[in-house]
C-alpha positions in Angstrom: -6.1 -26.1 -13.3 -8.7 -23.8 -11.7 -12.3 -25.0 -11.4 -15.0 -22.9 -13.1 -16.2 -21.9 -9.7 -12.8 -20.8 -8.6 -12.3 -18.8 -11.8 -15.7 -17.1 -11.3 -14.8 -16.2 -7.8 -11.5 -14.7 -9.0 -13.3 -12.6 -11.7 -15.8 -11.4 -9.0 -13.0 -10.6 -6.6 -11.1 -8.6 -9.3 -14.4 -6.8 -10.3 -15.2 -6.0 -6.6 -11.7 -4.5 -6.1 -12.0 -2.4 -9.2 -15.4 -1.1 -8.1 -14.0 -0.5 -4.6 -11.1 1.5 -6.0 -13.5 3.5 -8.2 -15.6 4.4 -5.2 -12.6 5.3 -3.1 -11.3 7.5 -6.0 -14.6 9.3 -6.2 -14.6 10.0 -2.4 -11.0 11.1 -2.7 -11.9 13.7 -5.4 -14.5 15.1 -3.1 -11.8 15.9 -0.6 -12.8 13.2 1.9 -9.9 13.0 4.3 -10.8 9.5 5.5 -10.8 8.3 1.8 -7.4 10.0 1.4 -6.0 8.1 4.4 -7.4 4.8 3.1 -6.0 5.5 -0.3 -2.5 6.2 1.1 -2.8 3.0 3.2 -3.5 1.0 0.0 -0.5 2.4 -1.9 1.8 1.9 1.1 0.6 -1.7 1.6 3.0 -4.5 0.8 0.2 -7.0 0.5 0.0 -8.4 -3.1 -3.8 -8.4 -3.0 -3.7 -4.6 -2.6 -1.5 -3.9 -5.6 -4.3 -4.0 -8.2 -6.5 -1.6 -6.2 -3.5 0.7 -5.6 -2.8 0.9 -9.3 -6.5 1.6 -10.0 -6.4 4.4 -7.5 -3.3 6.0 -8.9 -4.7 5.8 -12.5 -7.9 7.5 -11.4 -6.0 10.2 -9.4 -3.3 11.0 -12.0 -5.4 13.4 -14.2 -6.2 15.6 -11.1 -2.6 16.1 -10.0 0.2 18.5 -10.7 -1.4 21.9 -9.9 -0.2 22.2 -6.3 3.2 23.0 -4.9 5.4 20.3 -3.3 7.6 21.5 -0.5 10.3 19.4 1.2 11.4 20.3 4.7 14.6 19.0 6.4 16.9 19.9 9.2 18.8 18.4 12.1 17.0 17.1 15.2 16.0 19.9 17.4 15.8 22.5 14.7 12.1 22.9 15.2 10.8 21.4 11.9 7.4 20.3 13.3 6.8 23.6 15.0 7.7 25.4 11.8 5.5 23.2 9.7 2.5 23.7 12.0 2.8 27.5 12.0 3.6 27.5 8.2 0.6 25.3 7.5 -1.7 27.5 9.6 -0.4 30.6 7.8 -1.1 28.9 4.4 -4.6 28.0 5.5 -5.2 31.7 6.5 -4.2 32.5 2.9 -6.8 30.2 1.5 -4.7 27.1 0.9 -5.4 23.5 1.7 -2.4 21.9 3.4 -1.3 18.3 3.4 1.7 17.2 5.5 3.5 13.9 4.9 5.7 13.4 7.9 8.3 10.7 7.3 9.5 9.3 10.6 12.6 7.2 11.2 11.9 3.5 10.8 12.6 0.9 13.4 15.1 -1.6 12.1 13.5 -4.3 14.2 9.9 -3.8 13.6 9.9 -1.4 10.6 7.4 0.9 12.2 7.7 4.6 12.8 9.5 5.6 16.0 8.0 9.1 16.2 4.6 10.5 15.4 4.7 14.1 14.1 0.9 14.3 14.1 1.0 14.5 17.9 3.3 17.6 17.6 1.0 19.4 15.2 -2.2 19.3 17.2 -3.6 22.7 16.2 -2.9 22.1 12.5 -4.4 18.6 12.6 -7.7 20.0 13.9 -8.2 22.2 10.8 -10.6 20.8 8.2 -8.3 22.4 5.6 -5.3 20.3 6.7 -4.3 16.6 6.4 -1.4 15.1 8.3 -0.1 11.7 7.6 2.9 10.1 9.4 4.7 7.3 7.6 7.7 5.2 8.4 10.8 5.4 6.3 11.4 1.8 6.9 14.7 0.7 5.3 14.5 3.5 2.8 17.3 6.0 2.6 17.1 9.6 1.5 14.7 10.8 4.2 11.5 9.6 2.4 9.2 6.6 2.6 9.0 4.4 -0.5 5.5 5.5 -1.5 5.9 9.2 -0.6 5.5 10.2 -4.3 2.2 8.3 -4.6 1.0 9.9 -1.4 1.8 13.4 -2.8 -0.2 12.7 -5.9 -3.2 11.4 -3.9 -3.1 14.5 -1.7 -3.2 16.7 -4.8 -6.1 14.7 -6.3 -8.0 15.2 -3.0 -7.7 19.0 -3.5 -4.7 19.9 -1.4 -2.8 22.6 -3.2 0.3 22.5 -1.0 1.9 19.3 0.1 4.7 19.5 2.7 7.1 16.6 3.1 8.9 16.5 6.3 12.0 14.3 6.0 13.6 12.1 8.6 16.4 14.5 9.2 19.5 16.2 7.9 22.3 14.2 6.2 24.1 13.4 3.0 21.2 11.1 1.9 18.4 13.7 1.7 18.5 13.7 -2.1 15.3 11.6 -2.2 13.2 14.3 -0.7 14.6 17.0 -2.9 13.8 14.7 -5.9 10.2 14.4 -4.8 9.5 18.1 -4.2 9.5 21.4 -6.1 11.1 23.5 -3.3 13.6 22.2 -0.6 13.6 24.1 2.7 16.4 23.6 5.1 15.7 24.5 8.7 18.7 25.1 11.1 19.0 25.9 14.8 21.3 28.7 16.0 24.8 27.2 16.0 28.4 28.1 16.9 31.1 28.0 14.3 32.2 24.4 15.1 28.5 23.2 15.0 28.2 24.7 11.5 30.7 22.1 10.3 28.2 19.4 11.3 25.8 20.4 8.6 27.2 18.8 5.5 27.7 20.8 2.4 25.7 18.3 0.3 22.4 19.2 2.1 23.1 22.9 1.9 23.6 22.6 -1.9 20.1 21.2 -2.2 18.4 24.0 -0.3 16.2 26.5 -2.2 15.8 28.5 1.1 17.6 28.3 4.4 15.7 29.2 7.6 17.5 29.7 10.9 14.9 29.0 13.5 14.6 29.7 17.2 15.5 33.4 16.8 13.9 34.2 20.2 15.0 34.9 23.7 18.6 34.3 24.5 19.1 32.6 21.1 18.1 35.6 19.0 21.7 37.0 18.6 23.1 33.5 17.9 20.4 33.0 15.3 21.4 36.3 13.6 25.1 35.3 13.6 24.3 31.8 12.2 22.2 33.4 9.4 25.0 35.8 8.5 27.5 32.9 8.4 25.2 30.9 6.1 24.5 33.9 3.9 28.3 34.2 3.4 28.7 30.5 2.8 25.9 30.4 0.2 27.8 32.9 -2.0 30.5 30.2 -2.4 28.0 27.5 -3.4 26.4 27.2 -6.8 22.6 27.6 -6.4 20.4 24.7 -7.5 18.6 27.0 -9.9 20.5 29.9 -11.7 17.2 32.0 -11.8 16.9 31.9 -8.0 19.3 33.3 -5.4 18.9 31.2 -2.2 17.7 33.4 0.6 18.7 32.9 4.2 16.0 34.0 6.7 15.8 34.3 10.5 12.6 33.0 11.9 11.0 32.1 15.2 8.4 29.3 14.8 7.7 29.4 18.5 6.7 33.1 18.4 5.4 32.8 14.9 7.7 35.5 13.5 8.9 35.4 9.9 7.0 32.1 9.2 4.1 33.5 7.1 6.5 35.4 4.9 8.0 32.1 3.7 4.8 31.7 1.6 5.9 34.8 -0.3 9.2 33.2 -1.0 7.4 30.1 -2.2 5.3 32.2 -4.6 8.4 34.1 -5.9 10.3 30.8 -6.3 7.5 29.3 -8.4 7.1 32.4 -10.5 10.9 32.5 -11.2 11.1 28.8 -12.2 7.9 28.9 -14.3 9.1 31.9 -16.2 12.4 30.2 -17.1 10.8 26.8 -17.8 12.7 25.2 -14.9 9.5 24.3 -13.1 8.3 22.0 -15.8 11.8 20.5 -16.1 11.9 19.9 -12.4 8.6 18.0 -12.5 10.0 15.9 -15.4 13.0 15.1 -13.3 10.8 14.0 -10.4 9.0 11.6 -12.7 12.3 10.3 -14.1 13.7 9.7 -10.6 10.5 7.9 -9.6 10.8 5.6 -12.6 14.3 4.6 -11.8 13.6 4.2 -8.1 10.7 1.8 -8.9 12.9 -0.1 -11.3 15.7 -0.5 -8.7 13.3 -1.4 -5.9 11.3 -3.8 -8.1 14.5 -5.6 -9.2 15.5 -6.0 -5.5 12.1 -7.3 -4.6 12.2 -9.9 -7.4 15.8 -10.9 -6.5 14.9 -11.5 -2.8 11.9 -13.6 -3.6 13.2 -15.5 -6.6 13.1 -19.3 -6.1 16.5 -20.7 -5.5 18.0 -17.3 -4.8 17.1 -17.1 -1.1 19.2 -20.1 -0.2 22.2 -18.8 -2.1 21.8 -15.4 -0.5 21.9 -16.9 3.0 25.1 -18.9 2.1 26.8 -15.9 0.5 25.9 -13.6 3.5 27.6 -16.2 5.7 30.7 -16.1 3.6 30.8 -12.3 3.6 30.3 -12.2 7.4 33.1 -14.8 7.9 35.4 -12.9 5.7 35.9 -15.6 3.1 34.3 -13.6 0.3 34.1 -9.9 -0.5 30.7 -8.2 -0.6 31.4 -7.2 -4.3 32.2 -10.8 -5.3 29.2 -12.1 -3.4 26.9 -9.6 -5.0 28.2 -10.3 -8.5 27.7 -14.1 -8.0 24.2 -13.6 -6.8 23.2 -11.2 -9.6 24.7 -13.5 -12.2 22.7 -16.5 -10.8 19.5 -14.4 -10.8 20.0 -13.2 -14.4 20.8 -16.7 -15.6 17.5 -18.0 -14.4 15.2 -19.0 -17.3 
């Protein structure tokens, strides 16, 4: 049983955290970039003592979200995603926008930290007072996004950023998470020969709302034009994600800053088309629905891993699976049954 002094300290601690969260939320609403960085750190934290403050922050931020545009950017390594985002962000700022970039880096399987740091590759954009760049590690998350990317998007919107760009880990079949977090999904590709085109899986192309063939400069200009023509032909065979929008295939050069600013015109046309049909609102609803189920799944996994008595069984079952004496499906079923049977 807690002593009166301990209970009083607990009440004071909770009160102080709520007050701190309220102060941070106010600074966030003023567009303070340091406050935004701190807020994202809180929501990304796995420390239990940060959970209450993170929830307070999100509750305070939520009424000021939803007015911006959320743009996902993906593509294979070497496609020039970071160069494009920097040029694209600067072009948006020139049009009066405030740009936030959430760069999701591959997570180290040993340490869990980010291997790369996209902020170092967007030096010019990072210097602008109208921009905010935040690298985050994907950790063990699949789908090209970090676990708290959605919350980070909302915090950026609450801080007054009207365009949030999410740069995913890379191209692959598991990029659905980024498309579920954003309003528009941009696929960036390098010039490629016919055989290389096969390396870009159909699944990722089906998610794209716009395809950009980058590096259309110098000796690669002709190859970029051919690649764009090939993809334009291929897109006619793929059902577009939105019937009211024909997916354009553009040739750009981020290095020479050609064709990049015009992508903002595509963003505006895309939003207008989806708003007119009602698909924009529905897409936002799907984002929230996907976030709910993602939280449920992750929350259940967290509870399963930390449940008393389960950790020991998990280690034993893992050994059996590794030794080949039990199938993964049977081991998982046994573990889940034991977890659900707990009082």
